VEXMI-709070 format. One line per 8 residues: their letters; for each residue x, y, z negated of C-alpha. Coordinates in nm, 2 decimals, padded with zeros to 4 digits. Layout:
<atoms>
A> X:Y:Z; ... .
</atoms>
This chain:
<atoms>
MRIYKVGG> -03.69:28.42:-00.56; -03.52:28.24:-00.88; -03.30:28.43:-01.11; -03.05:28.27:-01.34; -02.78:28.40:-01.59; -02.44:28.29:-01.49; -02.09:28.28:-01.56; -01.95:28.45:-01.92 .
AVRDRLLG> -02.31:28.50:-02.06; -02.40:28.13:-02.03; -02.04:28.01:-02.16; -02.05:28.26:-02.45; -02.37:28.15:-02.56; -02.27:27.78:-02.57; -01.94:27.88:-02.78; -02.15:28.04:-02.98 .
IPVTDIDR> -01.97:28.39:-02.94; -02.16:28.73:-02.89; -02.25:28.77:-02.55; -02.15:29.10:-02.38; -02.18:29.11:-02.03; -02.47:28.96:-01.86; -02.44:28.84:-01.48; -02.74:28.73:-01.29 .
VVVGATTE> -02.76:28.54:-00.95; -03.07:28.57:-00.73; -03.14:28.24:-00.52; -03.42:28.24:-00.23; -03.42:28.61:-00.18; -03.33:28.86:00.12; -03.17:29.21:00.09; -03.51:29.34:00.19 .
EMLAKGFR> -03.70:29.16:-00.07; -03.47:29.31:-00.33; -03.50:29.65:-00.21; -03.90:29.59:-00.18; -03.88:29.53:-00.56; -03.73:29.87:-00.67; -03.33:29.71:-00.68; -03.09:29.96:-00.59 .
PVGADFPV> -02.79:29.81:-00.39; -02.42:29.89:-00.51; -02.21:29.60:-00.38; -01.97:29.73:-00.09; -01.85:29.37:00.01; -02.15:29.14:-00.06; -02.51:29.21:-00.21; -02.53:29.32:-00.55 .
FLHPKTGE> -02.81:29.53:-00.67; -02.92:29.71:-01.00; -03.23:29.64:-01.18; -03.49:29.94:-01.13; -03.52:29.96:-01.52; -03.24:29.79:-01.71; -02.97:29.87:-01.47; -02.83:29.53:-01.49 .
EYALARTE> -02.66:29.36:-01.22; -02.82:29.10:-00.99; -02.62:28.93:-00.69; -02.77:28.72:-00.43; -02.62:28.39:-00.41; -02.35:28.36:-00.17; -02.09:28.13:-00.02; -01.72:28.26:00.05 .
RKSGRGYG> -01.46:28.16:00.31; -01.07:28.22:00.32; -01.02:28.52:00.58; -00.70:28.66:00.49; -00.44:28.72:00.22; -00.50:28.79:-00.15; -00.78:28.87:-00.36; -00.96:29.04:-00.10 .
GFTFHASP> -00.90:28.81:00.18; -01.27:28.67:00.18; -01.57:28.66:00.41; -01.88:28.64:00.20; -02.24:28.50:00.32; -02.55:28.57:00.14; -02.89:28.41:00.23; -03.20:28.28:00.10 .
EVTLEEDL> -03.08:27.94:00.21; -02.77:27.93:-00.02; -02.84:27.72:-00.33; -02.73:27.76:-00.69; -02.49:27.49:-00.67; -02.32:27.63:-00.35; -02.31:27.98:-00.55; -02.16:27.81:-00.84 .
IRRDLTIN> -01.87:27.60:-00.66; -01.70:27.93:-00.54; -01.65:28.03:-00.92; -01.31:27.99:-01.08; -01.36:27.76:-01.39; -01.57:27.48:-01.47; -01.71:27.66:-01.80; -01.79:27.98:-01.56 .
AMAEDDQQ> -01.99:27.77:-01.33; -02.31:27.71:-01.55; -02.61:27.87:-01.49; -02.94:27.88:-01.70; -03.31:28.01:-01.64; -03.49:28.22:-01.88; -03.61:27.93:-02.07; -03.24:27.86:-02.12 .
NLTDPYHG> -03.26:27.54:-01.89; -02.90:27.47:-01.80; -02.76:27.39:-01.45; -02.41:27.24:-01.50; -02.30:27.06:-01.19; -01.93:27.09:-01.23; -01.95:26.97:-01.61; -01.85:27.30:-01.77 .
QRDLKARL> -02.02:27.17:-02.08; -01.78:26.88:-02.08; -01.49:27.12:-02.08; -01.64:27.34:-02.33; -01.63:27.07:-02.58; -01.27:26.95:-02.44; -01.18:27.31:-02.49; -01.01:27.28:-02.14 .
LRHVSPAF> -00.99:27.56:-01.87; -01.03:27.35:-01.55; -01.06:27.46:-01.19; -01.42:27.41:-01.00; -01.29:27.30:-00.67; -00.95:27.31:-00.47; -01.07:27.66:-00.32; -00.94:27.77:-00.65 .
AEDPLRVL> -00.59:27.79:-00.48; -00.73:28.03:-00.23; -00.75:28.35:-00.47; -00.39:28.43:-00.62; -00.63:28.67:-00.88; -00.74:28.35:-01.04; -00.37:28.28:-01.17; -00.39:28.61:-01.40 .
RVARFAAR> -00.76:28.55:-01.46; -00.70:28.17:-01.62; -00.40:28.32:-01.81; -00.64:28.56:-01.95; -00.90:28.34:-02.07; -00.61:28.12:-02.21; -00.52:28.42:-02.43; -00.86:28.49:-02.53 .
YAEIGFTV> -00.99:28.16:-02.63; -00.66:28.02:-02.75; -00.72:28.08:-03.10; -01.04:27.82:-03.08; -00.84:27.59:-02.88; -00.85:27.59:-02.53; -00.56:27.51:-02.29; -00.52:27.51:-01.95 .
APETLELM> -00.60:27.16:-01.79; -00.28:27.01:-01.61; -00.40:26.99:-01.27; -00.50:27.39:-01.29; -00.19:27.47:-01.41; -00.05:27.25:-01.11; -00.26:27.47:-00.87; -00.15:27.79:-01.07 .
RQLSESGE> 00.21:27.66:-00.99; 00.15:27.62:-00.60; -00.02:27.96:-00.59; 00.28:28.12:-00.76; 00.53:27.94:-00.53; 00.30:28.04:-00.21; 00.41:28.41:-00.19; 00.00:28.49:-00.24 .
LEALTAER> 00.08:28.65:-00.56; 00.27:28.94:-00.38; -00.07:29.01:-00.17; -00.26:29.12:-00.50; -00.30:29.49:-00.53; -00.14:29.70:-00.84; -00.48:29.80:-00.93; -00.62:29.46:-00.95 .
SWKEISRA> -00.31:29.33:-01.13; -00.35:29.59:-01.37; -00.69:29.54:-01.45; -00.63:29.17:-01.56; -00.29:29.24:-01.75; -00.45:29.53:-01.95; -00.76:29.30:-02.02; -00.50:29.02:-02.13 .
LMENQPQV> -00.33:29.24:-02.37; -00.62:29.35:-02.54; -00.72:28.97:-02.63; -00.66:28.83:-02.96; -00.35:28.60:-02.84; -00.18:28.82:-02.57; 00.15:28.61:-02.59; -00.06:28.33:-02.45 .
FVEVLRAC> -00.12:28.50:-02.13; 00.24:28.55:-02.09; 00.32:28.20:-02.18; 00.10:28.06:-01.95; 00.22:28.29:-01.64; 00.56:28.15:-01.74; 00.47:27.80:-01.77; 00.31:27.81:-01.37 .
GALKVLMP> 00.60:28.02:-01.23; 00.39:28.33:-01.21; 00.58:28.55:-01.44; 00.90:28.51:-01.25; 00.73:28.63:-00.93; 00.49:28.93:-01.11; 00.74:29.02:-01.40; 01.10:28.89:-01.35 .
EIDALFGV> 01.23:29.13:-01.59; 01.02:29.00:-01.87; 01.10:28.60:-01.72; 01.46:28.70:-01.73; 01.45:28.74:-02.13; 01.39:28.38:-02.19; 01.70:28.20:-02.31; 01.89:28.52:-02.39 .
PQPEAHHP> 02.02:28.50:-02.72; 02.03:28.78:-02.98; 02.24:28.78:-03.32; 02.07:28.56:-03.55; 02.15:28.79:-03.86; 01.91:29.04:-03.71; 01.66:28.80:-03.51; 01.63:28.46:-03.68 .
EIDTGAHT> 01.41:28.36:-03.37; 01.72:28.43:-03.17; 01.57:28.39:-02.80; 01.49:28.76:-02.67; 01.18:28.61:-02.48; 01.00:28.44:-02.80; 01.09:28.77:-02.96; 00.92:28.96:-02.70 .
LSVLEQAA> 00.61:28.74:-02.78; 00.62:28.76:-03.12; 00.62:29.11:-03.09; 00.33:29.12:-02.86; 00.15:28.86:-03.12; 00.21:29.15:-03.42; 00.07:29.41:-03.20; -00.26:29.22:-03.16 .
RHQQPLTV> -00.27:29.10:-03.51; -00.23:29.48:-03.62; -00.48:29.56:-03.35; -00.28:29.83:-03.17; -00.40:30.00:-02.89; -00.31:29.91:-02.51; -00.02:30.18:-02.49; 00.15:30.00:-02.79 .
RWACLLHD> 00.10:29.70:-02.67; 00.23:29.74:-02.33; 00.54:29.92:-02.46; 00.58:29.60:-02.71; 00.60:29.39:-02.41; 00.86:29.61:-02.22; 01.09:29.75:-02.51; 01.38:29.50:-02.47 .
LGKGLTPE> 01.39:29.47:-02.09; 01.76:29.59:-02.09; 01.88:29.28:-02.29; 01.80:29.08:-01.96; 02.09:29.25:-01.81; 02.36:29.18:-02.07; 02.64:28.98:-01.89; 02.67:28.65:-02.06 .
EEWPRHIA> 02.99:28.71:-02.19; 02.90:28.97:-02.41; 02.60:28.75:-02.56; 02.46:28.78:-02.84; 02.54:29.16:-02.85; 02.34:29.37:-02.64; 02.54:29.71:-02.64; 02.33:30.02:-02.49 .
HEFKGLKL> 02.04:29.80:-02.41; 01.79:30.07:-02.47; 01.93:30.28:-02.20; 02.01:29.99:-01.94; 01.65:29.89:-01.96; 01.48:30.21:-01.89; 01.51:30.17:-01.50; 01.33:29.81:-01.54 .
IKAVNERF> 01.07:29.95:-01.75; 01.02:30.23:-01.50; 01.00:29.95:-01.22; 00.74:29.73:-01.39; 00.54:30.06:-01.49; 00.54:30.17:-01.10; 00.47:29.81:-00.99; 00.16:29.81:-01.15 .
KAPRDCQE> 00.06:30.13:-01.14; 00.00:30.16:-01.53; -00.18:30.48:-01.68; 00.04:30.77:-01.77; 00.00:30.72:-02.13; 00.11:30.36:-02.10; 00.41:30.46:-01.88; 00.54:30.71:-02.10 .
LALLVGEY> 00.51:30.54:-02.43; 00.68:30.25:-02.28; 00.99:30.47:-02.14; 01.02:30.63:-02.47; 00.99:30.33:-02.71; 01.24:30.15:-02.48; 01.48:30.44:-02.52; 01.44:30.49:-02.89 .
HTHGHRAL> 01.32:30.21:-03.06; 01.65:30.14:-03.24; 01.64:30.49:-03.35; 01.34:30.39:-03.49; 01.47:30.09:-03.71; 01.78:30.32:-03.80; 01.53:30.59:-03.92; 01.66:30.61:-04.30 .
ELKPSTLL> 02.04:30.65:-04.16; 01.97:30.89:-03.86; 02.15:31.26:-03.94; 01.89:31.55:-03.97; 02.03:31.67:-03.62; 01.93:31.30:-03.45; 01.63:31.31:-03.63; 01.56:31.63:-03.48 .
ELLQSFDV> 01.63:31.54:-03.14; 01.41:31.22:-03.17; 01.10:31.47:-03.27; 01.16:31.68:-02.99; 01.18:31.39:-02.76; 00.83:31.29:-02.83; 00.69:31.63:-02.84; 00.56:31.57:-03.21 .
YRRPQRFE> 00.44:31.95:-03.23; 00.19:31.91:-02.96; 00.15:31.52:-02.93; 00.15:31.40:-03.26; -00.04:31.08:-03.15; 00.20:30.96:-02.92; 00.48:30.95:-03.22; 00.23:30.76:-03.43 .
EFIAACEM> 00.22:30.53:-03.15; 00.60:30.48:-03.12; 00.61:30.43:-03.49; 00.38:30.14:-03.46; 00.57:29.99:-03.22; 00.87:29.98:-03.38; 00.69:29.84:-03.69; 00.56:29.54:-03.44 .
DARGRKGL> 00.93:29.53:-03.32; 01.05:29.48:-03.66; 00.77:29.23:-03.75; 00.79:29.00:-03.45; 01.12:28.83:-03.60; 01.06:28.44:-03.74; 01.00:28.48:-04.13; 01.00:28.86:-04.13 .
EDRHYPQA> 00.62:28.92:-04.00; 00.50:29.04:-04.34; 00.83:29.24:-04.44; 00.77:29.62:-04.56; 00.88:29.88:-04.30; 00.96:30.15:-04.49; 01.08:30.36:-04.18; 00.74:30.40:-04.05 .
DYLRGAAT> 00.64:30.63:-04.38; 00.99:30.79:-04.36; 00.93:30.91:-03.98; 00.58:31.02:-04.07; 00.74:31.23:-04.33; 00.98:31.37:-04.11; 00.75:31.50:-03.82; 00.53:31.66:-04.11 .
AARGVAVQ> 00.83:31.84:-04.25; 00.96:31.98:-03.89; 00.58:32.05:-03.79; 00.58:32.27:-04.15; 00.80:32.51:-04.04; 00.61:32.84:-03.97; 00.64:33.03:-03.65; 00.51:33.36:-03.78 .
PLLEKGFK> 00.77:33.49:-04.01; 01.03:33.46:-03.73; 00.80:33.65:-03.50; 00.77:33.91:-03.78; 01.17:33.93:-03.79; 01.17:34.00:-03.44; 01.28:33.67:-03.27; 01.16:33.62:-02.91 .
GPALGEAI> 01.22:33.44:-02.60; 01.50:33.20:-02.62; 01.64:33.33:-02.94; 01.30:33.24:-03.11; 01.35:32.90:-02.99; 01.71:32.86:-03.14; 01.57:33.02:-03.48; 01.27:32.76:-03.50 .
KRERLKAL> 01.52:32.48:-03.41; 01.74:32.61:-03.72; 01.44:32.62:-03.95; 01.34:32.27:-03.84; 01.70:32.14:-03.91; 01.70:32.30:-04.26; 01.35:32.14:-04.34; 01.46:31.79:-04.21 .
KAYKEAAS> 01.80:31.85:-04.41; 01.60:31.92:-04.73; 01.35:31.63:-04.66; 01.63:31.39:-04.61; 01.78:31.49:-04.96; 01.47:31.43:-05.14; 01.38:31.11:-04.99; 01.73:30.98:-05.08 .
A> 01.73:31.13:-05.44 .
</atoms>
């Protein structure tokens, strides 16, 4: 029995990046031997075990054979005869197909070290094209390592293009797709994820609503970058730069989908794009079964982001309706995330990345003013039921009028 560290643990150590997850492969062992040593089995599809003391994962060396469509369409074979090189060749990228023993002796049969130095994401073997999930994985790695100069090797991008055209991407489950998408959005350069998917044709298959934004112009006075797709990527880049949570990044990605529906004869204006985009945002949300908080914020940002930009001009009554839509009294954090998404949208414009966004503090102040209305005095005056609701609304409107006047003074 020989045990090796494999994959990301080796890759990141060689890159000088902190190692977070350690995967180990066991060569020359049987399931019975692992159980006899106290390892606990956890793998449903192939033999994976948890160490009896550390709880870390150990997988038996295995080979795989394509047997159906999609990510799960594989038959695995694990036995003591499977070599380390046979296990490594089934991996996606050369930089993930290296192994090392406890003395850090490196096994690198597919030249991962060479590609680390060349800053290339290159597939290990033609079997790469058998797993459609790898299109998303490579795009995610591109987003993760873009800041240190990594790019996708042309021949790997070509395989990804073939996969995108094959129909295999449509066999991916929503859950697996969302796992890769959500992880990619939380990388330091999430816009690169979208760029790579677009470059290989996968964006058109997985998110045609976003792909449709490229080549759609916007008024140059408001959007110096002009192209709506380029703007979306810039907004996503700003969201990462400002370390926004996943909910905000997802909303940033989807906020302008309605502009893809504008007839060409109306370009570069996009009248009512906020409302038109809601059905598209809902479709993307459902396609990937995004978590509820991501779905809700994306829809709210899509509908109201221009309200956020015009916050200082809004009438107190409109401002109150906006606050009510977000239920700021019970869910203040969601409104804070809306403000963040609006600010990222404003910053995601060429040359305006560092411009002050006074709307943020103004909206926060408005929410504080509305929340400051005390309910108890109204109860003491005898208001109850629907009448109480109307009385609270009147007092909140009065508070917002006073707030707007004070802010304008």
